[in-house]
ZADO-1210 file (C-alpha; in nm, 4 decimals, padded with zeros to 6 digits):
<atoms>
<atom x="00.0000" y="00.0000" z="00.0000" code="UNK" pos="1"/>
<atom x="00.1295" y="00.3379" z="-00.0885" code="UNK" pos="2"/>
<atom x="00.2110" y="00.6024" z="00.1656" code="UNK" pos="3"/>
<atom x="-00.0327" y="00.8880" z="00.1461" code="UNK" pos="4"/>
<atom x="-00.3667" y="00.7169" z="00.1975" code="UNK" pos="5"/>
<atom x="-00.5668" y="00.8750" z="00.4769" code="UNK" pos="6"/>
<atom x="-00.9328" y="00.8277" z="00.5664" code="UNK" pos="7"/>
<atom x="-01.1429" y="01.0338" z="00.8067" code="UNK" pos="8"/>
<atom x="-01.4969" y="01.0360" z="00.9473" code="UNK" pos="9"/>
<atom x="-01.6688" y="01.1988" z="01.2451" code="UNK" pos="10"/>
<atom x="-01.8467" y="00.9334" z="01.4496" code="UNK" pos="11"/>
<atom x="-02.0578" y="01.0019" z="01.7619" code="UNK" pos="12"/>
<atom x="-01.8831" y="01.3346" z="01.8233" code="UNK" pos="13"/>
<atom x="-01.5327" y="01.1920" z="01.7809" code="UNK" pos="14"/>
<atom x="-01.2826" y="01.2235" z="01.4991" code="UNK" pos="15"/>
<atom x="-01.1755" y="00.8838" z="01.3597" code="UNK" pos="16"/>
<atom x="-00.8800" y="00.8766" z="01.1184" code="UNK" pos="17"/>
<atom x="-00.7017" y="00.5871" z="00.9492" code="UNK" pos="18"/>
<atom x="-00.3555" y="00.6727" z="00.8244" code="UNK" pos="19"/>
<atom x="-00.1264" y="00.4428" z="00.6282" code="UNK" pos="20"/>
<atom x="00.2385" y="00.4156" z="00.7239" code="UNK" pos="21"/>
<atom x="00.5355" y="00.3624" z="00.4943" code="UNK" pos="22"/>
<atom x="00.5558" y="-00.0135" z="00.5437" code="UNK" pos="23"/>
<atom x="00.3459" y="-00.2368" z="00.3192" code="UNK" pos="24"/>
<atom x="00.0010" y="-00.2767" z="00.4715" code="UNK" pos="25"/>
<atom x="00.0705" y="-00.1030" z="00.8030" code="UNK" pos="26"/>
<atom x="-00.1826" y="00.1543" z="00.9225" code="UNK" pos="27"/>
<atom x="-00.2789" y="00.3299" z="01.2427" code="UNK" pos="28"/>
<atom x="-00.6177" y="00.4316" z="01.3790" code="UNK" pos="29"/>
<atom x="-00.6476" y="00.7681" z="01.5520" code="UNK" pos="30"/>
<atom x="-00.9412" y="00.8825" z="01.7654" code="UNK" pos="31"/>
<atom x="-00.9430" y="01.2565" z="01.8388" code="UNK" pos="32"/>
<atom x="-00.5797" y="01.2733" z="01.7224" code="UNK" pos="33"/>
<atom x="-00.4507" y="00.9951" z="01.9500" code="UNK" pos="34"/>
<atom x="-00.3331" y="00.6573" z="01.8215" code="UNK" pos="35"/>
<atom x="-00.5604" y="00.3828" z="01.9576" code="UNK" pos="36"/>
<atom x="-00.4750" y="00.0861" z="01.7310" code="UNK" pos="37"/>
<atom x="-00.2265" y="-00.0357" z="01.4715" code="UNK" pos="38"/>
<atom x="-00.3096" y="-00.2464" z="01.1685" code="UNK" pos="39"/>
<atom x="-00.1077" y="-00.5446" z="01.0562" code="UNK" pos="40"/>
<atom x="00.2164" y="-00.4663" z="00.8818" code="UNK" pos="41"/>
<atom x="00.2942" y="-00.8127" z="00.7463" code="UNK" pos="42"/>
<atom x="00.0310" y="-00.8136" z="00.4691" code="UNK" pos="43"/>
<atom x="-00.1980" y="-00.5583" z="00.3050" code="UNK" pos="44"/>
<atom x="-00.5467" y="-00.5127" z="00.4475" code="UNK" pos="45"/>
<atom x="-00.6893" y="-00.6334" z="00.7754" code="UNK" pos="46"/>
<atom x="-00.9234" y="-00.5556" z="01.0632" code="UNK" pos="47"/>
<atom x="-00.8573" y="-00.3898" z="01.3981" code="UNK" pos="48"/>
<atom x="-01.0797" y="-00.3254" z="01.6992" code="UNK" pos="49"/>
<atom x="-01.0728" y="-00.0109" z="01.9153" code="UNK" pos="50"/>
<atom x="-01.3021" y="00.1941" z="02.1425" code="UNK" pos="51"/>
<atom x="-01.4511" y="00.5413" z="02.1286" code="UNK" pos="52"/>
<atom x="-01.3995" y="00.7268" z="02.4576" code="UNK" pos="53"/>
<atom x="-01.6956" y="00.7871" z="02.6831" code="UNK" pos="54"/>
<atom x="-01.8993" y="00.6189" z="02.9549" code="UNK" pos="55"/>
<atom x="-01.9268" y="00.3356" z="02.8705" code="UNK" pos="56"/>
<atom x="-01.6622" y="00.3089" z="02.5967" code="UNK" pos="57"/>
<atom x="-01.8132" y="00.2136" z="02.2597" code="UNK" pos="58"/>
<atom x="-01.6242" y="-00.0492" z="02.0582" code="UNK" pos="59"/>
<atom x="-01.5782" y="-00.0109" z="01.6843" code="UNK" pos="60"/>
<atom x="-01.3899" y="-00.1928" z="01.4114" code="UNK" pos="61"/>
<atom x="-01.1899" y="-00.0740" z="01.1125" code="UNK" pos="62"/>
<atom x="-01.1596" y="-00.2948" z="00.8050" code="UNK" pos="63"/>
<atom x="-00.9104" y="-00.2101" z="00.5315" code="UNK" pos="64"/>
<atom x="-00.9109" y="-00.3816" z="00.1932" code="UNK" pos="65"/>
<atom x="-00.6182" y="-00.4939" z="-00.0131" code="UNK" pos="66"/>
<atom x="-00.5313" y="-00.2335" z="-00.2782" code="UNK" pos="67"/>
<atom x="-00.5627" y="-00.4864" z="-00.5637" code="UNK" pos="68"/>
<atom x="-00.9316" y="-00.5315" z="-00.4823" code="UNK" pos="69"/>
<atom x="-01.0192" y="-00.1705" z="-00.5717" code="UNK" pos="70"/>
<atom x="-00.7868" y="-00.0833" z="-00.8573" code="UNK" pos="71"/>
<atom x="-00.4795" y="00.0103" z="-00.6544" code="UNK" pos="72"/>
<atom x="-00.6459" y="00.2235" z="-00.3853" code="UNK" pos="73"/>
<atom x="-00.7551" y="00.0555" z="-00.0616" code="UNK" pos="74"/>
<atom x="-01.0926" y="00.1320" z="00.0919" code="UNK" pos="75"/>
<atom x="-01.1660" y="00.1669" z="00.4605" code="UNK" pos="76"/>
<atom x="-01.4862" y="00.0735" z="00.6486" code="UNK" pos="77"/>
<atom x="-01.5842" y="00.1740" z="01.0035" code="UNK" pos="78"/>
<atom x="-01.8128" y="-00.0717" z="01.1830" code="UNK" pos="79"/>
<atom x="-01.9941" y="00.0665" z="01.4879" code="UNK" pos="80"/>
<atom x="-02.3206" y="-00.0281" z="01.6572" code="UNK" pos="81"/>
<atom x="-02.4114" y="-00.2845" z="01.3921" code="UNK" pos="82"/>
<atom x="-02.3727" y="-00.0275" z="01.1105" code="UNK" pos="83"/>
<atom x="-02.0996" y="00.0031" z="00.8481" code="UNK" pos="84"/>
<atom x="-01.9719" y="00.3364" z="00.7198" code="UNK" pos="85"/>
<atom x="-01.7442" y="00.3753" z="00.4195" code="UNK" pos="86"/>
<atom x="-01.4744" y="00.6222" z="00.5225" code="UNK" pos="87"/>
<atom x="-01.3900" y="00.8891" z="00.2633" code="UNK" pos="88"/>
<atom x="-01.0290" y="00.9411" z="00.1626" code="UNK" pos="89"/>
<atom x="-00.8896" y="01.2849" z="00.2518" code="UNK" pos="90"/>
<atom x="-00.5709" y="01.4473" z="00.1183" code="UNK" pos="91"/>
<atom x="-00.2670" y="01.5071" z="00.3328" code="UNK" pos="92"/>
<atom x="-00.2024" y="01.8694" z="00.4176" code="UNK" pos="93"/>
<atom x="00.0427" y="02.0654" z="00.6281" code="UNK" pos="94"/>
<atom x="00.0351" y="01.9550" z="00.9922" code="UNK" pos="95"/>
<atom x="-00.2742" y="01.7502" z="00.9379" code="UNK" pos="96"/>
<atom x="-00.4809" y="02.0343" z="00.7937" code="UNK" pos="97"/>
<atom x="-00.6699" y="01.9821" z="00.4714" code="UNK" pos="98"/>
<atom x="-00.4645" y="02.0813" z="00.1675" code="UNK" pos="99"/>
<atom x="-00.7026" y="02.3651" z="00.0737" code="UNK" pos="100"/>
<atom x="-00.6355" y="02.5527" z="00.3988" code="UNK" pos="101"/>
<atom x="-00.2636" y="02.5183" z="00.3381" code="UNK" pos="102"/>
<atom x="-00.2998" y="02.6842" z="-00.0028" code="UNK" pos="103"/>
<atom x="-00.4973" y="02.9758" z="00.1441" code="UNK" pos="104"/>
<atom x="-00.2307" y="03.0556" z="00.4000" code="UNK" pos="105"/>
<atom x="00.0472" y="03.0185" z="00.1445" code="UNK" pos="106"/>
<atom x="-00.0707" y="03.3363" z="-00.0293" code="UNK" pos="107"/>
<atom x="-00.0815" y="03.5228" z="00.3028" code="UNK" pos="108"/>
<atom x="00.2772" y="03.4129" z="00.3812" code="UNK" pos="109"/>
<atom x="00.3968" y="03.5274" z="00.0395" code="UNK" pos="110"/>
<atom x="00.2369" y="03.8726" z="00.0839" code="UNK" pos="111"/>
<atom x="00.3898" y="03.9099" z="00.4309" code="UNK" pos="112"/>
<atom x="00.7320" y="03.8117" z="00.2979" code="UNK" pos="113"/>
<atom x="00.7023" y="04.0644" z="00.0147" code="UNK" pos="114"/>
<atom x="00.6054" y="04.3455" z="00.2546" code="UNK" pos="115"/>
<atom x="00.8846" y="04.2576" z="00.4978" code="UNK" pos="116"/>
<atom x="01.1502" y="04.2591" z="00.2238" code="UNK" pos="117"/>
<atom x="01.0159" y="04.5766" z="00.0660" code="UNK" pos="118"/>
<atom x="01.0186" y="04.7626" z="00.3975" code="UNK" pos="119"/>
<atom x="01.3797" y="04.6544" z="00.4611" code="UNK" pos="120"/>
<atom x="01.4842" y="04.7843" z="00.1182" code="UNK" pos="121"/>
<atom x="01.3087" y="05.1166" z="00.1781" code="UNK" pos="122"/>
<atom x="01.4760" y="05.1557" z="00.5181" code="UNK" pos="123"/>
<atom x="01.8188" y="05.0848" z="00.3673" code="UNK" pos="124"/>
<atom x="01.7610" y="05.3374" z="00.0902" code="UNK" pos="125"/>
<atom x="01.6395" y="05.5980" z="00.3382" code="UNK" pos="126"/>
<atom x="01.9483" y="05.5347" z="00.5523" code="UNK" pos="127"/>
<atom x="02.1792" y="05.5848" z="00.2530" code="UNK" pos="128"/>
<atom x="02.0081" y="05.9073" z="00.1573" code="UNK" pos="129"/>
<atom x="02.0249" y="06.0429" z="00.5114" code="UNK" pos="130"/>
<atom x="02.3928" y="05.9439" z="00.5341" code="UNK" pos="131"/>
<atom x="02.4691" y="06.1155" z="00.1996" code="UNK" pos="132"/>
<atom x="02.3239" y="06.4487" z="00.3117" code="UNK" pos="133"/>
<atom x="02.5185" y="06.4633" z="00.6321" code="UNK" pos="134"/>
<atom x="02.8572" y="06.4519" z="00.4660" code="UNK" pos="135"/>
<atom x="02.8688" y="06.1177" z="00.2912" code="UNK" pos="136"/>
<atom x="03.0656" y="05.8127" z="00.3758" code="UNK" pos="137"/>
<atom x="03.3923" y="05.8391" z="00.5551" code="UNK" pos="138"/>
<atom x="03.6924" y="05.6708" z="00.3956" code="UNK" pos="139"/>
</atoms>
């Protein structure tokens, strides 16, 4: 399984994420950002059991297919309370944020960088002009 597959769903007020690791077939299950289970790393696909926090804790299962079964991309199913939910694949972004948010802030960073550099240039030019009027540079 390729690195870069990530699935996410909100279930009963909790964030459930399945993230594939670099090794073939290995994945981890995160609930509210904390790792609660690891999938098998010896072969692609598999099933793991975990619990949603609360009183009482609610068990759920994650089933991951082999990538060959779905044309090279694995699918992920959450089983909870006798129901099955197909988890949608989400893109990786910076620090876990969706990629679209990352692109929005990229423009803001570029504008800030431009303003910072422009102000430095203006201050240097103003300093040279002020130094030139007061007698110039000393040799």
